[in-house]
N, C-alpha and C positions, 0 to 999 in steps of 0.2 A: 586404622579402620575409618575413623571419623574424617581423616584427611582425604581418603579415597572417595568417600561419599560426597564431601564438599567439592572435590575436583569434578566428579561426575555431574553434580548439580550445576556447577559453573559452566561446564562444557555444553550442557543442554541449553542453558540460558544463552550462551554465546551463539549456538547454532540457530536458536530461534531469532535472535537479533539479525543474524546474517540473512536468514530466510525472509524476515520482515523487510529488510532493506532491498532485497531482490524483488519482492512483491511490489513495494512502493515504486521502485525503479521501472519495472515492467508496466505498472499502471500509469506512471508519468509518460512513458513512451506511447502507450495506447491513447491516452488523453491528448497528447500533443498531436498525434497523427489524425485524431478526430476533431481537432480544433478547439479543445477545451483548456489546454495547458500551454503556457507560454514561457515557462521558466526553464532552468537547467535540469537535465536528467541526472539526478544525483542520489536518488534513493532516500532522500530526507523528506519526511512528511511535515513540510512547513506550511505557512499560511497560503502560499500560492497553490500548493498541491491540494490542500483542503478546499480552497475556493473552486478549483477545477473539478474536484470530485463532486462538490455540491452542484455546480452548473450541469455536469453530466447527469446527476441524479434527477434534477429538475426536468431536464429535457427528455429523460427516459421514463418519467413517471414513477420513479422509485422513491421510497422514503428518504427525505433529505436529512442525512446524518453527518455528511462529510467524512464518513468512515469507509474503508475498503472492506465492507462486509461481503459475505459470500454471494449475495444477490447482485450487488454492484459489480464485483469482479466478473461474475458469469456474464452479465449483460455487456460489460465493457469489452470483454474478449470475444463476444459473439458478433459485435458490430464492427 
């Protein structure tokens, strides 16, 4: 029973990581298309990605966090 619970928890964690990578990858693509990101589209939230998010947030009048929060993602995908 404990093994099954651990497996389910692990699978949920891996699913969230996969989703997070997809979210970052989609954000990188949108940021690149809008001229904020110049790196590789790889789904990794590295220093270049964070800098691009911050540039986008500054230009969009959003709180400057460097995070892909809900407001940033919504604004990014609407433009």
